[in-house]
ZARORO-591450 format. One line per field, with one value per residue (C-alpha): residue number from 1; residue in one letter; chain; x, y, z. Coordinates in pm, whole numbers, plus 50000, padded with zeros to 5 digits. Each point is the difference from the previous one (the first is absolute). Layout:
BEGIN
num	[NUM, ...]
residuo	[A, ...]
cadena	[A, ...]
xx	[X, ...]
yy	[Y, ...]
zz	[Z, ...]
This chain:
BEGIN
num	[1, 2, 3, 4, 5, 6, 7, 8, 9, 10, 11, 12, 13, 14, 15, 16, 17, 18, 19, 20, 21, 22, 23, 24, 25, 26, 27, 28, 29, 30, 31, 32, 33, 34, 35, 36, 37, 38, 39, 40, 41, 42, 43, 44, 45, 46, 47, 48, 49, 50, 51, 52, 53, 54, 55, 56, 57, 58, 59, 60, 61, 62, 63, 64, 65, 66, 67, 68, 69, 70, 71, 72, 73, 74, 75, 76, 77, 78, 79, 80, 81, 82, 83, 84, 85, 86, 87, 88, 89, 90, 91, 92, 93, 94, 95, 96, 97, 98, 99, 100, 101, 102, 103, 104, 105, 106, 107, 108, 109, 110, 111, 112, 113, 114, 115, 116, 117, 118, 119, 120, 121, 122, 123, 124, 125, 126, 127, 128, 129, 130, 131, 132, 133, 134, 135, 136, 137, 138, 139, 140, 141, 142, 143, 144, 145, 146, 147, 148, 149, 150, 151, 152, 153, 154, 155, 156, 157, 158, 159, 160, 161, 162, 163, 164, 165, 166, 167, 168, 169, 170, 171, 172, 173, 174, 175, 176, 177, 178, 179, 180, 181, 182, 183, 184, 185, 186, 187, 188, 189, 190, 191, 192, 193, 194, 195, 196, 197, 198, 199, 200, 201, 202, 203, 204, 205, 206, 207, 208, 209, 210, 211, 212, 213, 214, 215, 216, 217, 218, 219, 220, 221, 222, 223, 224, 225, 226, 227, 228, 229, 230, 231, 232, 233, 234, 235, 236, 237, 238, 239, 240, 241, 242, 243, 244, 245, 246, 247, 248, 249, 250, 251, 252, 253, 254, 255, 256, 257, 258, 259, 260, 261, 262, 263, 264, 265, 266, 267, 268, 269, 270, 271, 272, 273, 274, 275, 276, 277, 278, 279, 280, 281, 282, 283, 284, 285, 286, 287, 288, 289, 290, 291, 292, 293, 294, 295, 296, 297, 298, 299, 300, 301, 302, 303, 304, 305, 306, 307, 308, 309, 310, 311, 312, 313, 314, 315, 316, 317, 318, 319, 320, 321]
residuo	[M, S, E, L, R, W, N, P, Q, L, K, Q, W, V, V, V, A, G, H, R, Q, D, R, T, Y, K, P, P, A, E, F, C, P, L, C, P, T, K, P, G, E, F, P, T, E, V, P, A, E, N, Y, E, I, V, V, F, E, N, R, F, P, S, L, Q, Y, P, G, P, E, P, D, V, P, S, S, E, L, Y, P, T, A, K, A, E, G, I, C, E, V, V, L, Y, S, S, Q, H, D, S, T, L, T, E, A, S, E, E, H, I, H, H, L, I, Q, V, W, T, D, R, Y, E, E, L, G, A, R, E, N, I, E, Y, V, F, I, F, E, N, K, G, E, A, V, G, V, T, L, N, H, P, H, G, Q, I, Y, A, F, P, F, I, P, P, V, V, E, K, E, L, A, A, A, E, E, H, K, A, K, T, G, R, C, L, Y, C, D, I, L, A, E, E, Q, R, Q, A, E, R, I, V, V, D, G, S, S, F, A, A, F, V, P, F, F, A, R, Y, P, F, E, T, H, L, Y, S, K, R, H, L, G, S, L, A, A, M, T, A, E, E, Q, R, D, L, A, S, V, L, K, R, L, L, V, Q, Y, D, K, V, F, D, M, S, M, P, Y, I, M, V, L, H, Q, A, P, S, K, G, Q, H, E, A, Y, H, F, H, F, E, F, Y, P, L, N, R, S, E, T, K, L, K, Y, L, A, G, V, E, S, G, A, G, T, F, I, T, D, M, T, P, E, A, Q, A, S, R, L, R, G, E, Q]
cadena	[A, A, A, A, A, A, A, A, A, A, A, A, A, A, A, A, A, A, A, A, A, A, A, A, A, A, A, A, A, A, A, A, A, A, A, A, A, A, A, A, A, A, A, A, A, A, A, A, A, A, A, A, A, A, A, A, A, A, A, A, A, A, A, A, A, A, A, A, A, A, A, A, A, A, A, A, A, A, A, A, A, A, A, A, A, A, A, A, A, A, A, A, A, A, A, A, A, A, A, A, A, A, A, A, A, A, A, A, A, A, A, A, A, A, A, A, A, A, A, A, A, A, A, A, A, A, A, A, A, A, A, A, A, A, A, A, A, A, A, A, A, A, A, A, A, A, A, A, A, A, A, A, A, A, A, A, A, A, A, A, A, A, A, A, A, A, A, A, A, A, A, A, A, A, A, A, A, A, A, A, A, A, A, A, A, A, A, A, A, A, A, A, A, A, A, A, A, A, A, A, A, A, A, A, A, A, A, A, A, A, A, A, A, A, A, A, A, A, A, A, A, A, A, A, A, A, A, A, A, A, A, A, A, A, A, A, A, A, A, A, A, A, A, A, A, A, A, A, A, A, A, A, A, A, A, A, A, A, A, A, A, A, A, A, A, A, A, A, A, A, A, A, A, A, A, A, A, A, A, A, A, A, A, A, A, A, A, A, A, A, A, A, A, A, A, A, A, A, A, A, A, A, A, A, A, A, A, A, A, A, A, A, A, A, A, A, A, A, A, A, A]
xx	[55004, 50353, 50253, 50335, 50024, 50335, 50079, 50238, 50081, 50146, 50072, 49814, 49692, 49672, 49761, 49637, 49769, 49650, 49835, 50174, 49768, 49748, 50237, 49910, 50028, 50027, 49741, 49904, 50211, 49720, 49997, 50375, 50078, 50351, 49896, 49958, 49667, 49811, 49738, 49657, 50130, 50060, 50285, 50319, 50306, 50138, 49788, 50147, 49917, 50354, 50333, 50357, 50093, 49796, 50081, 49739, 49948, 49839, 49633, 50046, 50343, 50176, 50191, 49862, 50166, 49967, 49940, 49695, 50038, 49990, 49672, 50179, 50222, 50363, 50126, 50352, 49975, 49781, 50097, 49782, 50076, 49848, 49993, 50132, 50098, 49881, 49865, 49997, 49881, 50204, 49801, 50230, 49762, 49648, 49962, 49812, 50126, 50366, 50298, 50334, 50154, 49814, 50119, 50275, 50347, 49923, 49685, 50188, 50263, 49726, 49874, 50350, 50000, 49662, 50130, 50304, 49783, 49779, 50301, 50148, 49679, 49853, 50334, 50052, 49685, 50021, 49962, 50050, 50289, 49962, 49842, 49905, 49909, 49844, 49763, 49770, 49916, 49738, 49732, 50253, 50151, 49664, 49942, 49651, 50012, 50123, 50083, 50383, 50127, 50253, 50002, 50218, 50000, 50179, 50067, 50068, 50256, 50247, 49825, 50156, 50126, 50185, 50121, 50160, 50158, 50141, 50153, 50154, 50140, 50153, 50152, 50151, 50140, 50157, 50152, 50126, 49996, 49781, 49633, 49810, 49787, 50296, 50163, 49683, 49972, 50371, 49961, 49689, 50182, 50305, 49791, 49769, 49759, 49731, 50011, 49674, 50037, 50322, 50005, 50262, 49891, 49770, 49989, 49718, 50071, 49848, 50190, 50202, 49763, 49668, 49694, 49708, 49962, 50173, 50093, 50227, 50195, 50096, 50308, 50160, 50359, 50115, 49970, 49705, 49737, 49681, 49820, 50094, 50371, 49965, 50129, 49778, 50198, 49944, 49628, 49977, 50201, 49779, 49695, 50161, 50097, 49658, 49823, 50214, 49959, 49620, 49980, 50205, 49762, 49699, 50183, 50058, 49645, 49877, 49773, 50002, 50208, 49860, 50264, 50082, 50251, 50170, 50256, 50246, 50163, 50181, 49774, 49895, 50173, 50358, 50318, 49992, 50306, 50037, 49658, 49948, 49693, 49836, 49674, 49870, 49737, 49803, 49789, 49781, 49948, 50222, 49815, 49725, 49734, 50183, 50081, 50265, 49816, 50163, 49886, 50121, 50376, 50003, 49730, 50061, 50378, 50105, 50205, 49935, 50010, 50040, 49906, 50229, 50364, 50074, 50223, 49712, 49769, 50246, 50041, 49622, 49973, 50263, 49787, 50246, 49753]
yy	[60466, 50132, 50152, 50180, 50357, 50167, 50336, 50168, 50280, 49768, 49705, 49747, 49780, 50078, 49714, 50085, 49761, 50147, 49685, 50051, 50290, 49742, 49802, 49921, 50307, 49989, 49729, 49945, 49741, 49742, 50008, 50009, 49801, 49918, 49826, 49620, 49857, 49902, 49721, 50133, 50349, 50176, 49856, 50205, 49985, 49724, 49681, 49884, 50053, 50109, 50065, 50118, 50177, 50000, 50124, 50041, 50205, 50339, 50008, 50358, 49984, 50294, 49751, 49685, 49686, 49964, 50368, 50114, 50212, 50376, 50180, 50301, 49956, 50115, 50311, 50128, 50242, 49784, 49631, 49748, 49642, 49705, 50033, 49646, 49885, 49847, 50158, 49787, 50057, 49861, 49951, 50022, 49853, 49869, 50251, 50300, 50254, 49895, 50156, 49879, 50165, 49756, 49694, 49785, 49988, 49643, 50114, 50285, 49744, 49793, 50313, 50066, 49647, 50068, 50325, 49812, 49732, 50258, 50205, 49694, 49849, 50321, 50129, 49681, 50060, 50126, 50378, 50071, 50242, 50105, 49855, 50278, 49897, 50263, 50079, 50298, 50016, 50230, 50233, 50287, 49836, 49920, 49641, 49878, 49666, 50008, 49629, 49958, 49935, 50096, 49984, 49886, 50154, 49809, 50269, 49965, 50283, 50130, 50272, 50349, 50031, 49669, 50095, 50314, 49801, 49750, 50280, 50164, 49665, 49928, 50349, 49974, 49655, 50125, 50302, 49839, 49626, 49969, 49947, 50322, 49837, 49837, 50345, 50161, 49737, 50031, 50376, 49964, 49750, 50227, 50299, 49774, 50275, 49902, 49622, 49878, 49619, 49809, 49626, 49751, 49997, 50306, 50355, 50256, 50374, 50338, 50099, 50322, 50108, 49895, 50155, 49868, 50041, 49706, 49846, 49700, 49780, 49643, 49868, 49659, 50018, 49749, 50112, 49810, 50085, 49843, 49791, 49693, 50052, 49989, 49717, 49844, 50190, 50329, 49930, 49959, 50315, 50195, 49878, 50116, 50344, 50049, 49911, 50235, 50286, 49962, 49997, 50323, 50161, 49934, 50146, 50341, 50128, 49706, 49887, 49766, 50203, 50024, 49953, 49888, 49716, 49911, 49737, 50106, 49703, 49925, 49967, 49649, 49992, 50088, 50063, 50273, 49932, 50362, 50002, 49930, 49855, 50229, 50109, 50356, 50118, 50321, 50104, 50308, 50104, 50291, 50005, 49792, 50214, 50171, 49845, 50079, 50093, 49986, 50346, 50250, 49970, 49622, 49912, 50273, 50041, 49662, 50160, 49894, 50238, 49841, 50162, 49789, 49905, 49635, 49993, 50109, 49747, 49717, 50104, 49997, 49659, 49863, 50124, 50267, 50292]
zz	[75619, 50045, 49762, 50003, 49874, 49935, 50162, 49753, 50249, 50263, 49769, 50212, 49986, 50176, 50079, 49919, 50187, 49997, 50140, 50336, 50079, 50123, 50226, 50361, 50221, 50381, 50077, 50366, 50181, 50000, 49618, 49942, 49681, 50128, 50322, 50014, 49892, 50315, 50002, 49908, 49916, 49670, 49787, 49985, 49772, 50227, 50007, 50331, 50368, 50083, 49830, 50061, 49673, 49678, 49649, 49728, 49685, 50052, 49905, 49871, 49830, 49839, 49784, 49837, 49862, 49710, 49942, 49802, 49691, 50078, 49943, 49854, 49692, 50007, 49828, 49942, 50293, 50223, 49984, 50183, 50101, 50179, 50380, 50018, 50345, 50325, 50318, 50313, 50356, 50291, 50321, 50302, 50257, 50052, 50287, 49863, 50255, 50009, 49820, 49874, 50306, 50224, 49809, 50150, 49846, 49892, 49820, 49828, 49899, 49835, 49824, 49863, 49861, 49836, 49849, 49868, 49840, 49828, 49881, 49835, 49861, 49860, 49872, 49798, 49795, 49645, 49958, 50373, 50048, 50362, 50316, 50243, 50356, 50226, 50284, 50049, 50369, 50152, 49872, 49988, 49690, 49839, 50110, 49904, 50188, 50358, 50028, 50027, 49650, 49738, 49623, 49711, 49652, 49724, 49740, 49625, 50037, 50260, 50208, 49968, 50360, 49976, 49653, 50146, 50281, 49751, 49793, 50308, 50117, 49659, 49980, 50348, 49920, 49677, 50175, 50322, 49946, 50310, 50081, 50068, 50270, 50173, 50011, 50140, 50273, 50085, 50037, 50216, 50222, 50022, 50108, 50208, 50112, 49750, 50064, 50154, 50009, 49938, 49939, 49892, 49634, 49967, 50130, 50005, 50002, 49927, 49685, 49984, 49721, 50163, 49838, 50204, 50379, 50170, 49665, 50040, 49763, 50081, 49817, 49980, 50125, 49742, 49640, 49854, 49745, 50127, 50258, 49799, 50071, 50380, 50217, 50269, 50263, 49818, 49973, 50376, 50070, 49759, 50193, 50325, 49867, 49838, 50323, 50210, 49751, 49988, 50380, 50013, 49751, 50223, 50300, 49837, 50055, 50209, 49718, 49702, 49753, 49645, 49730, 49650, 49991, 49671, 49904, 49731, 49829, 49678, 49694, 49908, 49662, 49906, 50199, 50265, 50210, 50117, 50167, 50370, 50174, 50256, 50165, 50022, 50250, 49943, 50302, 49955, 50365, 50105, 50332, 50156, 49831, 49711, 49664, 49745, 49682, 49660, 49898, 49738, 50028, 50048, 49747, 49744, 50015, 50138, 50278, 50359, 50295, 50343, 50332, 50221, 49955, 49922, 50309, 50226, 49832, 50065, 50362, 50045, 49835, 50236, 50292, 50113, 49996]
């Protein structure tokens, strides 16, 4: 059972999903539920002996469609609502020990096409306001299944981080007549020292305001709002830039870099012409053995403190240190 509970302090929804406490947690490789089903062995989530990319609904969803009625009644101070939405799992490969970094550009291109299909199909459904595509990679970020996969949450509301970005984009547009993200990318290209990977249609850089160690943002050079607005040529360049960026990540500490990858796109409903499609990557490793923890100042005050300049991070990502 899931429900939404309103936080009146921060003016945002919290998803309460108590049933997820019993979800699958770090099974041994031979019992991985995301691997193909082999003849004579236990059945997995994929009833096939091999696959390229698979999408299916999460067995332990935070959001459900249609949403059940909340267990707790609403009050004036504490409104509740149905946690109505869809949670999907996207399997990147049938190979249990692989990563997205090891995938070919062609495979990543196919994945981009899958993401685009899910963004459009889920976003068209009634009561879905936002389609959030993401990947949690590595135990450092709390992954409970090591098989290479990402997730998609189709929300009945616009998540607060995206809501803030939308407001900032609209304000910048009203003030300057320009896109905030186009201006950020132009400034990063002008200064150049924080650019990590530069393609014909996309560029990845450590932002001037990076919060996480080796945080990167990946922007489309043309102003567009979502995956669905890309041309075939842009899709292929995105696959190339993504591949090159992921390879650079694994070179930093000569290991498979844990990270959170998120895609920020325009909401599914309404007009949001000021918004700009982009990726954000949040690694947690500040060294091979040390993690960046979101402790008192970050978690309690919402202010990030970084131990390395964004310029030094970009240089390291480019392989210059």
